C-alpha positions in Angstrom: 0.0 0.0 0.0 1.2 3.6 -0.7 -0.2 6.5 1.2 0.6 10.2 1.7 0.5 12.7 4.5 0.6 16.4 3.7 1.3 19.3 6.0 1.9 22.7 4.3 4.9 22.2 2.0 5.8 18.8 3.5 4.8 15.7 1.6 5.4 12.4 3.4 4.8 9.1 1.6 4.6 5.5 3.0 5.4 2.7 0.6 4.5 -0.9 1.2 3.0 -0.2 4.6 -0.2 -1.8 5.9 -3.3 0.4 6.2 -3.1 0.0 10.0 0.6 1.0 10.0 -0.2 4.1 8.0 -3.0 5.1 10.3 -0.7 4.8 13.3 2.0 7.0 11.7 -0.6 9.6 10.6 -2.0 9.8 14.1 1.5 10.3 15.4 2.1 13.1 12.9 -1.1 14.8 14.0 0.0 14.8 17.7 3.3 16.8 17.2 3.3 20.4 18.3 5.4 23.1 16.6 5.4 26.4 18.6 7.2 29.7 18.6 6.5 30.6 22.2 9.1 32.3 24.4 11.5 29.8 25.9 11.9 30.4 29.7 14.6 29.9 32.3 13.5 29.0 35.8 15.5 29.4 39.0 15.8 26.7 41.7 17.3 27.6 45.1 19.5 25.0 46.8 19.0 22.4 44.1 20.3 18.8 44.4 21.6 17.2 41.2 21.5 13.4 41.8 23.3 10.8 39.7 21.3 9.3 36.8 21.0 5.5 37.5 19.6 3.4 34.6 16.7 1.2 35.4 15.5 -2.0 33.8 12.4 -0.1 32.4 14.8 2.2 30.5 14.1 5.1 32.9 16.6 6.7 35.3 16.6 7.4 39.0 18.1 10.8 39.8 17.9 14.2 38.2 17.2 17.6 39.7 15.3 18.1 43.0 14.6 21.2 45.0 15.5 21.9 48.7 12.5 19.9 49.9 13.4 16.9 47.7 10.6 17.5 45.2 11.2 17.0 41.4 11.8 20.1 39.3 9.5 19.6 36.3 11.4 22.0 34.0 14.5 19.9 34.5 12.9 16.5 33.7 13.8 14.5 30.5 10.5 13.5 28.8 9.6 11.4 25.8 6.1 10.9 24.5 5.0 12.8 27.7 6.6 10.3 30.0 9.3 11.2 32.5 12.6 9.4 31.9 14.8 11.3 34.4 13.9 13.6 37.3 10.9 11.9 38.7 12.4 9.8 41.6 15.6 10.7 43.4 16.8 7.2 44.2 19.3 7.0 47.1 19.8 10.7 47.7 23.5 10.6 48.6 25.2 13.6 50.2 26.6 16.1 47.6 30.4 15.8 46.9 30.6 19.5 46.1 28.6 22.7 46.0 28.4 25.3 43.3 27.2 28.8 43.9 25.4 29.1 40.6 25.1 27.1 37.4 23.0 26.5 34.3 21.5 23.1 33.9 22.3 21.4 30.6 20.5 18.0 31.1 21.6 14.4 30.5 24.3 13.4 28.1 22.8 10.4 26.3 25.1 7.8 24.8 23.0 7.2 21.6 24.1 9.7 19.0 20.7 10.6 17.7 19.3 11.1 21.1 22.3 13.1 22.1 22.0 15.7 19.3 18.2 16.0 19.8 17.8 15.8 23.6 21.2 16.7 25.1 21.7 19.9 23.2 18.2 21.3 23.5 18.8 23.5 26.5 21.9 25.2 25.2 19.9 28.0 23.6 20.1 29.7 27.1 23.9 29.7 27.3 24.2 33.2 25.8 21.7 34.6 28.3 23.9 33.7 31.2 27.4 33.9 29.8 29.3 33.7 33.1 27.8 30.4 34.4 29.1 26.9 34.1 26.7 24.5 32.3 26.2 21.3 34.2 25.6 18.1 32.3 24.8 14.8 33.9 26.4 11.6 32.7 25.5 8.1 33.8 29.2 7.1 33.9 32.4 9.0 33.0 33.1 8.4 29.4 35.7 10.5 27.6 34.5 9.7 24.1 31.0 10.8 24.9 32.0 14.0 26.7 34.4 14.8 23.9 31.6 14.5 21.3 29.3 16.6 23.5 32.1 19.2 23.8 32.6 19.3 20.0 28.9 19.7 19.4 28.5 22.4 21.9 31.5 24.2 20.3 29.7 24.1 17.0 26.8 25.9 18.7 29.2 28.6 19.9 29.7 27.4 23.5 33.3 27.1 24.8 34.5 23.9 26.4 35.6 25.6 29.6 31.9 26.3 30.4 30.9 22.6 30.4 30.9 20.6 33.6 30.1 16.9 33.3 29.1 15.2 36.6 28.4 11.6 37.5 28.3 12.3 41.2 25.8 14.1 43.4 26.3 17.9 43.6 24.5 20.8 45.2 23.8 24.2 43.5 22.8 27.2 45.5 21.2 28.8 42.5 20.4 26.5 39.6 19.0 28.0 36.4 17.0 25.6 34.4 16.2 26.4 30.7 13.1 24.9 29.1 14.0 22.3 26.5 13.7 23.5 22.9 12.6 20.0 21.8 10.8 17.1 23.4 11.0 13.9 21.4 7.7 12.7 19.9 5.9 15.7 21.4 7.0 19.2 20.5 9.6 21.5 18.9 10.1 25.2 19.6 11.0 27.2 16.5 12.9 29.7 18.6 15.3 26.8 19.5 15.5 25.8 15.9 16.3 29.5 15.0 19.1 29.4 17.6 20.6 26.2 16.0 20.4 27.7 12.5 22.1 30.9 13.5 24.9 29.0 15.2 25.4 26.6 12.3 25.5 29.5 9.8 28.3 31.1 11.8 30.3 27.8 11.8 29.9 26.3 8.4 31.5 29.2 6.7 34.8 28.2 8.4 34.7 24.5 7.4 36.1 23.2 4.1 33.4 21.7 1.9 33.1 18.0 1.4 35.0 16.7 -1.6 33.1 13.9 -3.5 34.2 11.7 -6.3 31.0 12.7 -8.1 30.6 16.5 -8.2 26.9 16.6 -8.8 25.3 13.4 -7.4 21.6 12.7 -7.8 21.5 12.2 -4.1 23.7 11.3 -1.0 23.4 7.8 0.3 24.1 7.8 4.1 25.5 4.3 4.7 25.6 2.3 8.0 27.8 -0.4 6.5 30.9 0.5 8.5 29.3 0.7 11.9 30.7 -1.5 14.6 29.1 -4.8 15.8 26.1 -4.2 18.0 24.8 -1.3 15.9 21.8 -1.8 13.6 23.1 -2.6 10.2 21.6 -3.7 6.9 23.4 -6.9 6.0 24.8 -6.7 2.4 24.7 -2.9 2.3 28.3 -2.6 1.2 27.4 -4.5 -2.0 24.5 -2.2 -2.5 26.7 0.9 -2.4 28.7 0.2 -5.5 25.5 -0.4 -7.5 24.0 2.9 -6.2 27.2 4.8 -7.1 27.1 3.4 -10.6 23.6 4.8 -11.0 24.3 8.4 -9.9 24.5 8.5 -6.1 27.4 9.4 -3.8 27.9 7.3 -0.7 29.0 8.7 2.7 29.6 7.2 6.1 28.7 10.0 8.5 30.4 8.4 11.6 33.7 8.7 9.8 33.4 12.5 9.3 34.2 15.0 12.0 31.0 16.6 13.4 31.7 19.9 11.7 31.9 18.1 8.3 28.6 16.3 9.1 27.1 19.7 9.7 28.4 20.9 6.4 27.1 17.7 4.6 23.5 18.3 5.6 23.8 21.9 4.3 25.7 21.3 1.1 23.1 18.8 -0.2 19.3 18.5 -0.2 18.7 14.9 -1.3 19.5 12.0 1.0 18.7 8.3 1.3 19.6 5.3 3.5 18.5 2.8 6.0 16.8 4.6 8.8 19.1 5.6 11.7 20.6 8.4 13.7 22.6 9.7 10.7 19.4 11.4 9.6 18.9 13.3 12.8 21.7 15.6 11.6 19.1 17.4 9.5 18.4 19.4 12.6 21.6 21.2 11.8 20.4 22.6 8.4 20.8 26.3 8.6 17.7 27.3 6.7 14.2 26.1 6.0 15.1 25.0 2.5 13.6 22.1 0.4 14.7 18.6 1.5 14.1 15.2 -0.1 14.8 12.0 1.9 14.1 8.3 1.3 14.2 6.3 4.5 14.4 2.5 4.2 12.8 1.0 7.3 10.5 -1.6 8.8 6.8 -0.9 9.3 7.5 0.7 12.6 9.8 3.7 12.0 10.6 5.8 15.1 8.4 8.9 15.4 11.6 10.9 16.0 12.2 11.0 12.2 8.6 12.1 11.4 8.9 14.9 14.0 12.0 16.4 12.3 10.4 15.9 8.8 7.9 18.7 9.7 10.6 21.3 10.0 11.5 21.4 6.3 9.5 21.6 3.0 10.0 18.8 0.4 9.4 15.1 0.0 10.0 12.3 2.4 9.4 8.7 1.5 9.3 5.9 4.0 9.9 2.6 2.1 9.3 -0.7 3.9 12.3 -2.2 2.0 13.5 -4.5 4.7 12.7 -7.9 6.2 13.7 -9.8 9.3 13.0 -13.3 7.9 13.6 -15.9 9.1 13.7 -14.1 12.5 11.9 -11.0 13.7 12.3 -7.4 14.7 13.1 -7.1 18.4 13.6 -3.4 18.6 15.8 -0.7 17.1 18.9 -2.9 17.2 17.6 -5.8 15.1 19.7 -6.0 11.9 18.0 -5.6 8.6 17.8 -7.8 5.4 17.4 -5.7 2.3 14.6 -5.9 -0.2 16.6 -4.6 -3.1 13.8 -4.3 -5.6 12.0 -1.9 -3.2 15.2 0.1 -2.5 15.7 0.8 -6.2 12.0 1.5 -6.9 11.9 4.0 -4.0 15.1 5.8 -5.2 13.8 6.0 -8.7 10.5 7.5 -7.6 12.4 10.5 -6.3 14.8 10.5 -9.3 17.9 9.7 -7.1 19.2 7.0 -9.5 19.4 6.5 -13.2 18.2 2.8 -13.4 15.1 1.2 -12.1 15.9 -2.2 -10.6 18.7 -4.2 -9.0 20.5 -6.7 -11.2 19.9 -10.4 -10.5 23.3 -11.0 -8.9 22.8 -8.2 -6.4 19.3 -9.3 -5.7 20.3 -12.8 -4.7 23.6 -12.1 -2.9 22.2 -11.8 0.6 24.0 -14.1 3.0 21.5 -15.7 5.3 24.1 -17.1 7.6 25.8 -13.7 8.0 22.4 -12.1 8.7 21.4 -14.6 11.4 24.8 -14.3 13.1 24.5 -10.5 13.4 20.9 -10.9 14.5 21.8 -13.2 17.3 24.9 -11.1 18.2 22.8 -8.0 18.7 20.0 -9.9 20.5 22.5 -11.3 23.0 24.2 -8.0 23.5 21.1 -6.0 24.2 18.7 -8.6 25.6 21.1 -10.6 27.7 24.4 -8.8 28.6 23.0 -5.3 28.9 19.9 -6.6 30.7 22.3 -8.4 33.1 24.3 -5.3 33.7 21.3 -3.1 34.4 19.6 -5.6 36.8 22.9 -6.4 38.5 23.6 -2.8 39.1 20.1 -2.1 40.6 19.3 -5.4 42.3 22.5 -7.5 42.5 24.3 -10.1 40.4 21.8 -12.9 41.0 19.0 -10.7 39.8 21.0 -9.9 36.7 21.6 -13.6 36.0 17.9 -14.4 36.6 16.9 -11.7 34.1 19.3 -13.2 31.6 17.9 -16.7 32.1 14.3 -15.5 31.7 15.2 -13.7 28.4 17.1 -16.7 27.1 14.1 -19.0 27.7 11.8 -16.6 26.0 14.1 -16.6 23.0 14.2 -20.3 22.8 10.4 -20.6 23.2 9.9 -18.2 20.3 12.4 -19.9 18.1 10.6 -23.2 18.6 11.9 -26.0 16.4 14.2 -23.4 14.7 16.4 -23.5 17.8 18.0 -26.6 16.4 18.7 -24.9 13.1 20.3 -21.9 14.7 22.1 -23.6 17.6 25.7 -23.2 16.4 25.1 -19.6 15.2 23.5 -18.6 18.5 26.4 -20.1 20.5 29.0 -18.4 18.3 27.3 -15.1 18.8 26.9 -15.6 22.5 30.6 -16.5 23.0 31.7 -13.5 20.9 29.5 -11.0 22.7 30.8 -12.3 26.1 34.4 -12.0 24.9 33.8 -8.5 23.6 32.3 -7.5 27.0 35.1 -9.1 29.0 33.2 -12.2 30.2 34.1 -15.8 29.8 31.2 -17.3 27.9 31.2 -20.9 29.4 31.6 -19.7 33.0 29.8 -16.3 33.0 26.2 -17.7 32.9 26.6 -21.5 32.4 22.9 -22.2 32.7 22.2 -19.8 29.8 24.9 -21.3 27.6 23.7 -24.8 28.5 20.1 -23.8 27.4 21.5 -22.5 24.1 23.6 -25.7 23.6 20.7 -28.0 24.5 19.6 -28.6 20.9 21.0 -30.9 18.3 23.9 -29.6 16.3 23.2 -26.8 13.9 25.3 -25.1 11.3 27.3 -21.9 12.0 28.1 -19.3 9.4 31.6 -20.7 9.3 30.7 -24.3 8.9 
């Protein structure tokens, strides 16, 4: 099914979606709010900033609380109207230091897309209080994450010496809390977007333009093929790239570009395509409300975050359900993708991003099922076993972490049914490799889990 949604100068198409899927996405689009109201800064006397502690439900304990221990609503992190941080204090430890005054920046989130959308959205207030440090909360000290945040803040005109990253409890005698300029899946304030556009305009004039092999490509393909294990990837995407380049597109790998070059990229070009992911959130750095065409390749459940940003720019967006998870299933945003190449080429042709119309037969049949299932199980084990273990172990103890792992492992085997025999060797290979990557010894880390995975007749691994 093909359907369209129009809002002013924005045209959003949904290709190969079910009618129920389209209805859900259209309802989400209708709920977004775009406002140009004044953004406010509130003052909190004798505030406590308590460490963010991840919970199994993906929320955090900690956040900002007033002198009486009450939550500060303006400092809360919200998505879809739900509070993720700043609703419950947790253990309320004594502060390790006290600041006389500071500006609250929010939580530094490890996922790149969420970082640029949710961790930067209070920085519009930095120029209103130029003498104050800006306090950002981090769940754990991580130099690569704070370095990225420092670089992004610098591109918005904020010097590194103003940023203070804290993982410990602190007290602030006078804490100034800016309203967020963006709340995911709910609202965007155009005054915040204007702040971003002005800052970007000042920066990109100082950055050398991207040099491409093709000087005037039909479009820019934003690839995820070089992402590390554990990230959502489309298996076989590297083979797809050469075919797209032969038909008029230029391929880029955004994570390999410095952030200032990524900012230039989304301003130098206005036609993009790729498998849906955080690389597309960079469009928030476009310095004008100019025409923009994007083809997103996705499942039938694309995140509403992309739809929300789509409303900021005129032009065409096409969501093409050009992926499959067969013979497995989608378990969330980390499940790898199998490519439906005929739909990829048809979608690109519909927006004139390629010269040809279809994939050649060799490319259409080159998908390696064994490679796909290995990456699927690798990501599943990483996010549904090891990370679940770590979260539960941190909040409730090691035994609770292992119990959560065992429960998840049994649920996986039950859903696989008779296919557990077919995938036994691949699942074990993925499990052992994830454990090794995370510093655990697979056979001894959780022997009951590994025994459950090994309890089927021999299967065939991708290396057999």
